[in-house]
VEXDREN-2710 file (C-alpha; in Angstrom, 1 decimal):
% VEXDREN-2710
k/r/px/py/pz
1/MET/-0.3/0.2/0.1
2/ASP/1.2/3.8/-0.9
3/THR/2.4/4.4/2.4
4/LEU/1.1/8.9/1.7
5/ARG/-2.5/7.1/1.3
6/GLU/-1.7/4.6/4.8
7/GLU/-0.6/7.5/6.3
8/LEU/-3.8/10.0/5.0
9/LYS/-6.1/7.1/6.2
10/LYS/-4.3/7.0/9.7
11/HIS/-5.1/11.2/10.5
12/ILE/-8.2/10.7/9.7
13/ILE/-9.3/7.8/11.4
14/GLU/-7.7/10.0/13.8
15/GLU/-8.0/13.0/13.8
16/LEU/-12.3/12.7/13.2
17/ASN/-12.9/9.9/15.6
18/LEU/-13.6/7.9/13.5
19/GLU/-13.4/4.6/15.7
20/ASP/-15.1/1.9/14.4
21/LEU/-13.2/2.1/11.1
22/GLN/-9.6/0.8/10.3
23/VAL/-7.2/1.3/7.7
24/SER/-7.8/-1.4/5.8
25/ASP/-11.6/-0.4/5.3
26/ILE/-11.2/2.9/3.5
27/ASP/-11.1/2.0/0.0
28/ASP/-8.4/4.7/-2.1
29/ASP/-11.3/4.8/-4.4
30/ALA/-14.0/5.6/-2.7
31/LEU/-15.8/9.1/-2.3
32/LEU/-14.9/10.2/1.6
33/PHE/-18.3/13.3/1.8
34/SER/-21.2/10.2/0.3
35/ASP/-22.9/6.9/2.4
36/GLU/-21.3/4.4/-0.1
37/GLY/-18.1/5.8/1.1
38/ILE/-17.3/6.8/3.7
39/GLY/-20.6/9.4/5.2
40/LEU/-18.0/12.2/6.0
41/ASP/-20.0/15.7/6.6
42/SER/-19.4/20.4/6.9
43/ILE/-17.2/19.3/9.9
44/ASP/-15.5/16.3/9.2
45/ALA/-14.5/18.6/5.7
46/LEU/-12.8/21.4/8.0
47/GLU/-11.4/18.9/9.6
48/LEU/-9.4/18.1/6.8
49/ILE/-8.6/21.2/5.7
50/VAL/-6.8/21.7/9.4
51/LEU/-5.8/18.4/9.2
52/MET/-3.9/19.2/5.5
53/GLU/-1.9/21.4/7.1
54/LYS/-1.1/20.0/10.0
55/TYR/0.1/17.2/8.9
56/TYR/1.9/18.2/4.7
57/GLY/1.5/21.9/5.6
58/ILE/-1.1/23.0/2.8
59/GLN/-3.5/25.4/3.0
60/VAL/-6.6/25.1/1.4
61/THR/-7.7/28.4/1.0
62/ASN/-10.0/27.8/-2.4
63/PRO/-13.8/25.8/-1.6
64/GLY/-13.1/25.1/-5.5
65/GLU/-9.9/23.0/-5.5
66/GLY/-11.0/21.6/-1.6
67/LYS/-14.1/19.7/-3.3
68/VAL/-11.8/18.0/-5.7
69/ALA/-9.1/16.9/-3.1
70/PHE/-11.4/16.4/-0.7
71/LEU/-13.4/13.4/-2.9
72/SER/-11.3/10.6/-2.0
73/ILE/-8.2/8.7/-0.1
74/ASN/-6.8/9.6/-4.3
75/SER/-7.5/13.2/-4.7
76/MET/-6.0/13.7/-1.3
77/ALA/-2.8/12.3/-1.9
78/ASP/-2.6/13.6/-5.5
79/TYR/-3.5/17.8/-4.4
80/ILE/-0.9/16.6/-1.7
81/GLU/1.5/15.6/-4.2
82/LYS/1.3/18.7/-6.2
83/ARG/2.3/20.1/-3.7
84/ARG/5.2/19.5/-2.7
85/ALA/7.0/19.4/-6.2
END
């Protein structure tokens, strides 16, 4: 498993207190804000913004970018990798 994706899953589980989930329960392509995915809500979106800055030093200030970046674990990892380069 990709280290960044695994790390993101761990941070999400810890920061959002999703104690009923394991890293292996989260598919990299699952929609984070869909009931078929993890089922996150708007409060969780704010937590993801804080998580990105806290762990990766990346500020998400554009709401349009945030919607795309927070679609899935894969989209978050892609967003981070592009900002790191």
